C-alpha positions, -999 to +999 in steps of 0.1 A: +299-749-953+313-718-935+308-682-949+343-668-954+332-632-956+338-609-928+321-580-913+339-546-913+346-549-875+363-583-880+383-572-909+397-543-889+408-567-860+430-587-884+445-559-904+481-558-904+486-593-888+487-616-917+457-635-932+428-639-910+428-678-914+464-679-902+456-657-873+426-678-864+447-708-865+474-693-844+448-683-818+432-718-817+466-736-809+491-726-781+520-736-804+507-716-833+506-686-810+541-692-798+553-695-834+538-660-841+555-645-810+589-660-820+585-647-856+577-611-842+607-612-820+630-623-847+618-596-870+622-570-843+657-582-836+666-581-874+651-547-878+669-532-848+703-549-859+698-534-895+689-500-882+724-496-864+751-479-884+777-502-898+811-499-883 
C-alpha cells in the first residue's frame, strides 16, 4: 500500500492547485491536463468579465 503522506517539499509544489491526488491524475493523463487548462482559462475569463464595470 502506498504512503499518502508528503514531504514538505512535495506539499509546497501542490499548494494552491487543488488536491495533490487530482493534480497527479491530471499530470498522468493528457486529457486530464487539458481539462485543468480549460478550467483555468474559463475561470480567468469569468473573473475578467466580472471585474469590468457594469454598464
